[in-house]
C-alpha positions in Angstrom: 0.0 0.0 0.0 1.1 3.5 -0.8 1.8 6.4 1.6 -1.2 8.7 2.1 -1.0 12.4 1.4 -1.3 13.1 5.1 1.7 10.9 5.9 3.7 12.5 3.1 3.0 15.9 4.5 3.9 14.8 8.0 7.2 13.4 6.7 7.9 16.7 4.9 7.2 18.7 8.0 9.6 16.6 10.0 12.3 17.1 7.3 11.8 20.8 7.4 12.1 20.9 11.2 15.3 18.8 11.1 16.8 21.1 8.5 15.9 24.2 10.6 17.0 22.7 13.9 20.3 21.4 12.4 20.9 24.8 10.8 20.3 26.7 14.0 22.6 24.3 15.9 25.4 24.8 13.3 25.0 28.5 13.7 25.0 28.3 17.5 28.2 26.2 17.5 29.8 28.4 14.9 29.2 31.6 16.8 30.3 29.9 20.1 33.6 29.1 18.3 33.9 32.7 17.3 33.7 31.9 13.6 32.0 34.2 11.0 30.1 32.5 8.2 33.0 33.4 5.9 35.5 31.5 8.1 33.4 28.4 8.5 32.4 28.4 4.8 36.1 28.6 3.8 37.0 25.8 6.2 34.4 23.4 4.8 34.8 24.4 1.1 31.4 26.1 0.4 30.2 29.6 -0.4 28.9 31.9 2.3 25.5 32.0 0.6 25.3 28.2 0.8 26.2 28.2 4.5 23.6 30.9 5.2 21.0 28.7 3.5 22.0 25.7 5.6 21.9 27.8 8.8 18.4 29.1 7.9 17.2 25.6 7.2 16.7 26.1 3.5 19.4 23.7 2.4 20.5 20.4 3.9 24.2 19.4 4.1 25.7 16.4 2.5 27.3 13.8 4.7 30.7 15.0 3.4 30.0 18.6 4.4 28.6 17.5 7.7 31.9 15.7 8.4 33.8 18.8 7.5 31.6 20.9 9.8 32.3 18.6 12.7 36.0 18.8 12.1 36.0 22.6 11.6 33.9 23.2 14.7 35.9 20.6 16.7 32.7 18.9 18.0 31.5 15.4 18.3 28.8 14.3 15.8 26.2 14.0 18.6 26.8 17.7 19.4 25.3 18.8 16.1 22.1 16.9 16.8 21.7 18.0 20.4 18.7 20.2 19.8 
């Protein structure tokens, strides 16, 4: 059986919330570290605009970029998802 429209919408809402929560957490850890968006973007190899979209919850990070963020911010993976 297929997924209902209601279930699809609930899944989409959860995806949006996770993107926003993760973006806010990245921003929080970045500012706590004293990094500007320019500094973190350079360290992980993306543009400032892309990082801004990630922090606002409009874009999601790839696993590769997530790993680079963890290294750049010197945090444990669990720290990013502690929201």
